[in-house]
C-alpha positions as CSV (number, residue, x, y, z in Angstrom):
1,M,72.9,-8.1,2.7
2,K,70.3,-5.7,1.3
3,T,67.9,-8.6,0.7
4,I,68.4,-9.9,4.2
5,C,67.6,-6.5,5.8
6,L,64.4,-6.2,3.8
7,V,63.3,-9.7,5.0
8,L,64.0,-8.8,8.6
9,L,62.2,-5.4,8.5
10,A,59.0,-6.7,6.8
11,P,57.5,-8.2,10.1
12,L,58.1,-4.9,11.8
13,A,56.1,-3.0,9.2
14,L,53.1,-5.4,9.8
15,S,53.0,-5.1,13.6
16,T,51.6,-1.7,14.0
17,P,49.6,-1.6,17.2
18,P,45.8,-1.1,17.0
19,A,44.4,2.3,17.7
20,A,43.7,2.9,21.4
21,A,40.0,3.0,22.4
22,A,38.7,6.6,22.6
23,T,36.0,8.3,24.6
24,V,33.4,10.2,22.5
25,T,31.5,12.8,24.5
26,V,27.9,13.8,24.0
27,G,26.2,16.9,25.5
28,P,26.3,20.7,25.4
29,A,30.0,20.8,25.9
30,G,30.8,17.5,24.3
31,H,32.2,16.4,20.9
32,Y,28.6,15.9,19.7
33,A,25.2,17.3,20.6
34,S,23.2,14.1,20.0
35,I,23.5,10.5,21.0
36,H,23.0,9.4,17.4
37,A,26.0,11.5,16.3
38,G,28.2,10.1,19.0
39,L,27.4,6.5,18.2
40,S,27.9,7.1,14.5
41,A,31.3,8.7,15.1
42,A,32.5,6.0,17.6
43,S,34.8,3.2,16.5
44,P,34.6,-0.4,17.9
45,G,35.9,-0.5,21.4
46,D,35.1,3.2,22.1
47,T,33.1,4.6,25.0
48,V,30.3,7.1,24.2
49,L,29.9,9.2,27.4
50,V,26.7,11.3,27.7
51,A,26.4,14.4,29.9
52,P,23.5,14.8,32.4
53,G,20.2,15.9,30.9
54,T,17.1,14.7,29.1
55,Y,17.6,13.7,25.4
56,S,14.7,13.4,23.1
57,G,13.8,13.8,19.4
58,A,14.9,11.9,16.3
59,L,18.6,12.2,17.0
60,N,18.3,10.7,20.5
61,T,15.8,7.9,19.9
62,N,15.6,4.8,17.8
63,L,19.4,4.4,18.3
64,D,21.4,1.7,16.6
65,F,24.9,0.4,17.4
66,A,25.2,-0.9,13.8
67,G,27.0,-4.0,15.1
68,K,29.8,-2.1,16.8
69,S,31.2,-3.1,20.1
70,L,30.6,0.1,22.1
71,T,29.9,1.2,25.6
72,L,27.2,3.9,25.8
73,T,27.1,5.2,29.3
74,S,26.0,8.3,31.2
75,E,28.4,10.5,33.1
76,S,26.2,10.8,36.2
77,G,23.9,7.8,36.2
78,A,20.2,7.1,35.4
79,G,19.0,9.6,38.0
80,A,20.5,12.5,36.0
81,T,20.3,11.2,32.4
82,A,17.2,10.3,30.5
83,I,16.2,9.3,27.0
84,D,12.6,10.5,26.6
85,C,10.9,8.8,23.7
86,Q,7.8,11.1,24.1
87,G,5.4,8.3,23.3
88,G,6.4,8.1,19.7
89,T,9.1,5.5,19.2
90,R,11.6,3.3,21.1
91,A,15.0,4.2,22.4
92,F,17.2,1.3,21.0
93,S,17.1,-1.3,18.2
94,F,19.7,-4.1,18.3
95,T,19.4,-6.1,15.1
96,S,23.0,-6.3,13.7
97,G,24.4,-9.2,15.8
98,E,25.7,-7.2,18.7
99,D,27.0,-9.1,21.6
100,T,27.4,-8.3,25.3
101,T,30.4,-6.0,24.5
102,S,27.7,-3.6,23.2
103,V,26.6,-2.0,26.5
104,V,24.0,0.5,27.5
105,S,24.5,1.8,31.0
106,G,23.2,4.4,33.3
107,F,20.1,5.8,31.6
108,T,16.4,6.3,32.5
109,I,14.4,5.3,29.4
110,L,10.9,6.6,29.5
111,D,7.7,6.9,27.5
112,G,8.8,4.6,24.7
113,Y,6.1,3.2,22.4
114,E,5.9,0.7,19.6
115,E,2.8,-0.8,18.2
116,T,4.0,-4.4,18.2
117,S,7.0,-5.1,20.4
118,G,9.7,-3.5,22.5
119,G,8.5,-0.1,23.6
120,A,11.9,0.9,24.8
121,V,14.4,-1.7,23.5
122,Y,14.1,-4.2,20.7
123,C,16.6,-7.0,20.2
124,Y,16.6,-9.6,17.4
125,G,19.5,-11.9,16.9
126,S,21.6,-9.6,19.1
127,S,22.7,-9.8,22.7
128,P,23.6,-6.5,24.2
129,K,24.1,-5.8,27.9
130,L,21.7,-3.4,29.7
131,S,23.1,-2.2,33.0
132,E,22.0,0.2,35.7
133,C,19.1,1.5,33.6
134,R,15.5,2.5,34.5
135,F,12.7,1.7,32.2
136,I,9.7,3.8,33.2
137,G,6.3,4.1,31.6
138,N,7.1,2.4,28.3
139,A,4.4,0.5,26.2
140,A,4.1,-2.0,23.4
141,G,0.7,-1.7,21.6
142,T,-2.6,-0.7,23.0
143,A,-4.7,-3.1,25.1
144,G,-5.7,-6.2,23.1
145,N,-3.7,-5.8,20.0
146,G,-0.9,-8.2,20.9
147,G,1.8,-5.8,22.0
148,L,4.8,-7.7,23.4
149,G,7.5,-6.4,25.8
150,G,6.4,-3.0,27.1
151,A,9.9,-2.0,27.9
152,V,12.2,-4.7,26.4
153,Y,11.6,-7.3,23.7
154,V,14.2,-10.0,23.0
155,E,14.2,-12.7,20.3
156,Q,16.9,-15.2,19.4
157,S,19.3,-13.5,21.7
158,E,21.4,-14.0,24.9
159,I,20.9,-10.6,26.5
160,I,22.2,-9.6,29.9
161,V,20.1,-7.3,32.1
162,E,21.6,-6.3,35.4
163,D,20.9,-3.7,38.2
164,C,17.9,-2.3,36.3
165,L,14.4,-1.1,37.3
166,F,11.3,-1.8,35.2
167,R,8.4,0.3,36.5
168,D,4.9,1.3,35.2
169,N,5.4,-0.4,31.8
170,T,2.5,-1.9,29.9
171,A,1.9,-4.5,27.1
172,D,-0.5,-7.4,26.4
173,D,2.3,-9.8,27.3
174,G,5.5,-9.2,29.2
175,A,4.8,-5.7,30.4
176,G,8.3,-5.3,31.7
177,M,10.2,-7.7,29.4
178,F,9.3,-10.4,26.8
179,A,11.9,-13.0,25.8
180,R,11.2,-15.4,22.9
181,N,13.6,-18.2,21.9
182,S,16.3,-16.6,24.0
183,I,18.5,-17.4,26.9
184,S,18.4,-14.3,29.1
185,T,20.5,-13.5,32.1
186,V,18.7,-11.1,34.4
187,R,20.5,-10.1,37.6
188,N,19.6,-7.8,40.6
189,T,16.8,-6.2,38.7
190,R,13.4,-5.0,40.0
191,F,10.1,-5.3,38.1
192,V,7.6,-3.0,40.0
193,D,4.0,-2.1,39.2
194,N,4.1,-3.2,35.6
195,A,0.7,-4.2,34.1
196,A,0.0,-6.7,31.3
197,T,-3.5,-7.0,29.7
198,N,-3.0,-10.7,29.1
199,G,-0.1,-12.3,31.0
200,G,3.3,-11.7,32.5
201,G,3.0,-8.4,34.3
202,G,6.7,-8.4,35.0
203,L,8.3,-10.9,32.6
204,R,7.2,-13.3,30.0
205,I,9.4,-16.1,28.6
206,L,8.4,-18.1,25.5
207,Y,10.7,-21.1,24.6
208,N,14.2,-21.7,26.0
209,G,14.6,-19.8,29.3
210,G,17.5,-18.2,31.1
211,T,18.7,-17.4,34.6
212,I,17.0,-14.8,36.8
213,V,19.0,-14.1,40.0
214,G,18.5,-11.7,42.8
215,C,15.5,-10.1,41.2
216,T,12.3,-8.6,42.6
217,F,8.8,-8.8,41.1
218,A,6.5,-6.6,43.2
219,G,3.1,-5.2,42.5
220,N,2.9,-6.5,38.9
221,T,-0.5,-7.4,37.5
222,A,-2.2,-9.4,34.7
223,P,-5.9,-10.3,34.5
224,T,-5.2,-13.9,33.7
225,Y,-1.7,-15.4,33.4
226,G,1.1,-14.8,35.8
227,G,1.0,-11.5,37.6
228,G,4.8,-11.6,38.2
229,V,6.1,-14.0,35.6
230,F,4.5,-16.1,32.7
231,F,6.4,-18.7,30.8
232,C,5.6,-21.4,28.2
233,Y,7.7,-24.2,26.7
234,S,10.7,-23.0,28.7
235,S,12.9,-23.9,31.6
236,P,14.0,-20.7,33.4
237,V,15.8,-20.8,36.7
238,F,14.8,-18.3,39.4
239,R,17.3,-18.1,42.2
240,N,17.2,-15.9,45.3
241,C,14.3,-13.8,43.9
242,T,11.4,-12.1,45.7
243,L,7.9,-12.3,44.2
244,A,5.5,-10.4,46.3
245,Y,2.2,-8.5,46.0
246,N,1.6,-9.5,42.4
247,A,-1.8,-10.3,41.0
248,A,-3.4,-12.6,38.3
249,S,-6.3,-15.0,38.4
250,Q,-4.1,-17.9,37.4
251,G,-0.8,-17.6,39.2
252,G,-0.5,-14.4,41.2
253,A,3.3,-14.9,41.2
254,A,4.0,-17.4,38.4
255,Y,2.2,-19.2,35.6
256,G,3.9,-21.9,33.5
257,Y,2.4,-23.8,30.6
258,N,4.3,-26.9,29.5
259,A,7.2,-25.5,31.3
260,T,9.9,-26.8,33.7
261,P,11.0,-23.9,35.7
262,T,13.1,-24.0,38.9
263,F,12.6,-21.8,41.9
264,L,15.4,-21.9,44.5
265,N,15.7,-19.8,47.6
266,C,12.8,-17.5,46.5
267,V,10.2,-15.6,48.5
268,V,6.8,-16.1,46.9
269,A,4.4,-14.1,49.1
270,H,1.3,-12.0,49.4
271,S,-0.1,-12.4,45.9
272,T,-3.2,-10.2,46.0
273,E,-5.1,-12.3,43.5
274,G,-4.5,-15.9,42.5
275,A,-2.5,-18.7,44.0
276,A,1.3,-18.5,44.3
277,F,1.8,-20.9,41.3
278,Y,-0.3,-22.1,38.4
279,C,1.1,-25.0,36.3
280,P,-1.3,-26.5,33.8
281,G,-0.5,-28.9,30.9
282,T,2.6,-30.9,31.3
283,S,4.4,-28.4,33.4
284,V,6.6,-29.7,36.2
285,F,7.9,-27.0,38.5
286,T,10.9,-27.6,40.8
287,I,10.4,-25.5,43.9
288,S,12.9,-25.9,46.8
289,H,14.1,-23.9,49.8
290,C,11.5,-21.2,49.1
291,C,9.3,-19.2,51.5
292,I,5.7,-19.4,50.3
293,Y,3.1,-17.4,52.3
294,G,0.0,-15.4,52.2
295,N,-1.0,-15.7,48.6
296,E,-4.7,-15.0,48.1
297,G,-5.5,-18.1,46.1
298,G,-3.3,-20.5,48.1
299,D,0.3,-21.4,48.8
300,E,0.4,-24.9,47.5
301,P,3.5,-25.5,45.3
302,C,3.1,-27.7,42.2
303,G,5.5,-30.2,40.7
304,N,8.6,-31.2,42.7
305,A,8.7,-29.4,46.0
306,E,11.1,-29.9,48.9
307,D,12.4,-28.1,51.9
308,N,10.1,-25.1,51.6
309,I,8.7,-23.1,54.5
310,F,5.2,-21.6,54.8
311,E,5.7,-18.8,57.2
312,D,5.4,-15.0,56.9
313,P,8.7,-13.8,55.4
314,L,8.4,-10.5,57.3
315,L,9.2,-8.2,54.5
316,C,10.4,-4.7,55.1
317,S,8.6,-1.7,53.5
318,S,11.2,-0.2,51.2
319,P,11.1,2.0,48.0
320,E,11.1,0.8,44.5
321,G,10.5,-2.9,45.2
322,I,13.6,-3.3,47.5
323,L,11.8,-5.8,49.8
324,T,14.3,-6.7,52.4
325,L,13.7,-8.9,55.5
326,E,13.2,-8.2,59.1
327,D,16.1,-9.4,61.2
328,C,13.9,-12.1,62.7
329,S,12.6,-13.4,59.4
330,P,12.3,-17.2,59.1
331,C,13.9,-16.8,55.6
332,L,17.3,-16.0,57.1
333,G,19.7,-18.9,56.7
334,A,16.9,-21.2,55.5
335,G,18.0,-21.4,51.9
336,Q,20.0,-24.1,50.3
337,G,23.4,-24.5,52.0
338,G,22.3,-22.0,54.7
339,A,21.8,-19.1,52.4
340,D,19.2,-16.5,52.9
341,I,15.9,-16.8,51.0
342,G,14.9,-13.9,48.8
343,A,16.8,-11.1,47.0
344,W,17.8,-8.6,49.6
345,G,18.7,-10.0,53.1
346,I,18.2,-8.0,56.3
347,G,16.8,-4.5,55.9
348,C,15.0,-3.6,59.2
349,P,14.6,-4.7,62.8
350,C,12.2,-7.2,64.0
351,G,8.7,-5.8,63.9
352,G,9.8,-2.7,61.9
353,G,9.0,-3.8,58.4
354,S,5.3,-4.7,58.0
355,H,3.5,-3.2,55.1
356,I,0.3,-3.5,57.1
357,P,0.9,-2.5,60.7
358,D,-1.6,-3.3,63.5
359,D,-4.3,-0.8,64.0
360,G,-3.6,1.8,66.6
361,P,-6.0,1.8,69.6
362,G,-9.5,2.9,68.4
363,L,-8.5,3.0,64.7
364,S,-10.2,1.0,62.1
365,L,-9.9,1.0,58.3
366,S,-11.6,-1.1,55.6
367,L,-12.2,-1.0,51.9
368,A,-14.9,-2.3,49.5
369,P,-14.7,-3.4,46.8
370,N,-11.1,-4.7,46.8
371,P,-9.7,-5.4,44.3
372,L,-11.3,-2.5,42.5
373,R,-11.7,-1.6,38.8
374,G,-13.1,1.8,39.3
375,A,-13.7,3.2,42.7
376,T,-13.6,1.9,46.3
377,T,-15.3,3.1,49.5
378,I,-12.9,3.5,52.4
379,T,-14.5,3.3,55.8
380,F,-12.5,4.5,58.8
381,S,-12.8,5.6,62.4
382,V,-10.6,7.2,64.9
383,P,-10.9,7.7,68.7
384,P,-12.9,10.7,69.9
385,G,-10.8,13.8,70.0
386,S,-8.1,12.6,67.7
387,A,-5.9,15.3,66.2
388,H,-3.9,15.6,62.9
389,V,-6.0,13.0,61.0
390,E,-4.8,12.1,57.6
391,L,-6.0,9.4,55.1
392,A,-3.8,9.0,52.1
393,I,-3.0,6.6,49.3
394,F,0.5,5.4,48.7
395,D,2.0,3.2,46.0
396,L,4.3,0.2,46.5
397,A,7.4,2.4,46.4
398,G,6.1,4.5,49.3
399,R,5.2,7.6,47.2
400,K,2.0,9.5,48.2
401,V,-0.5,9.2,45.4
402,A,-3.4,11.1,46.8
403,T,-4.5,12.7,50.1
404,L,-8.2,12.0,50.8
405,V,-8.6,13.4,54.2
406,E,-6.5,16.0,56.1
407,R,-8.1,17.4,59.3
408,E,-7.0,18.8,62.5
409,S,-9.6,16.7,64.3
410,A,-12.2,14.0,63.7
411,T,-14.3,11.5,65.5
412,G,-16.5,8.6,64.7
413,E,-16.9,6.6,61.5
414,T,-16.5,8.1,58.1
415,D,-17.0,6.9,54.5
416,I,-15.0,8.3,51.6
417,V,-14.8,7.2,48.0
418,W,-11.4,6.9,46.2
419,P,-12.0,6.9,42.4
420,G,-8.5,5.5,41.6
421,R,-7.0,8.9,40.8
422,D,-4.1,10.8,42.0
423,S,-4.1,14.3,43.6
424,A,-4.1,15.9,40.2
425,G,-7.2,14.0,39.2
426,S,-5.4,11.7,36.7
427,P,-6.2,7.9,36.7
428,V,-3.4,5.9,38.4
429,A,-2.0,2.7,36.9
430,S,-3.0,-0.8,37.8
431,G,-1.1,-2.1,40.8
432,V,-0.9,-2.5,44.5
433,Y,-1.6,0.5,46.7
434,F,-1.9,1.2,50.4
435,A,-4.5,3.3,52.2
436,R,-2.9,4.8,55.3
437,L,-4.9,6.3,58.2
438,S,-2.8,8.2,60.7
439,C,-3.5,10.5,63.7
440,D,-2.0,11.2,67.1
441,A,-3.5,8.0,68.4
442,G,-1.6,5.8,65.9
443,Q,-1.7,4.5,62.4
444,S,-3.6,1.8,60.3
445,T,-2.9,0.7,56.8
446,A,-4.9,-1.4,54.4
447,K,-3.7,-2.9,51.1
448,L,-5.8,-2.5,48.0
449,V,-5.4,-3.7,44.4
450,L,-6.4,-1.6,41.4
451,L,-7.2,-3.5,38.2
452,R,-7.8,-1.4,35.0
């Protein structure tokens, strides 16, 4: 009987439940003062919760999950919680085989720098998930030294990026993100005003591909290859994306070399330099149910094209690259299966969303040169006796960069030089800007492109 009882009890001794996942807190009143300490103390399955604030220094940068399945998230979101790399290092390195159960969510990651690749995040053989993050002002390398992935560099990985913003990042290639030999999933993410010194102002893909869904590429620049996106030897799928106001001499929106990309239900419009698409070599693009319009170098699709429309998409002016559609846009219901074309759907009434409204009566505004690499001369006139006259420069997100003229009254024609600097006298980044003249008689806006 004693032996029987031992045999019956043995399985019970082996069935101890696993420890419950814990929440490790970081911040002034948390368990740990630094993010590094919180990650080190956490066990697989735990959540590391970071209090609002700006985190910098060696204990809050160059962070490593060390292969653990963790969720690192902020308590109050990216607007209240930042990792400031201070121009000296990156924020995260994933090189220990992490998968998408390793999550970074709800941070602004800014001013990261690495000489070769991944100014903010570096992934090799690892596939984390980046969610609801903002990547601002990160850089890989200095111009011409081969820096890849100003904000995010991915190699041999299957990363997920969703609901993020990439803005004002720089690199030689893939100023926002560079993916090599990877299958990336990028969803509902905005690439705005990023600048490459070679190609792929927003995104560059080399080998393999991925799926890019519901994303915006706006105001990104490259001197040569793909202002918005640049891909080689790859087959990415772009679905319900908006690519607008991008600039490059070869493919303002997209450049593909020996590539077979698919563009479905996408807006490809208003490239300020270059044609909408550029596909040399053996590239075969598949472009269907897209709205292609107003690209400086032409709107002709290349490869297999069907059921596309070539009308003004009527984009609304919205902050941070959220380019919605007027409620009379031809893109509404014109996509495959009756879906809307583009990333955002309706955002303003008919006639209420133009970036470049008609001149008010007696107002005129012109710029030369445009695009500019240094300075441009803005010539404007207002009706006699006009009051409250202002001429200002705005970026694509609608933020005022510089006020050039502010007078209670003005008349006649005036020339003024804008040297490509903000109100504090600092050079502004490459990108799309708008000169806006306003007075009591109305308003006039002109688009300009700055290339550094």
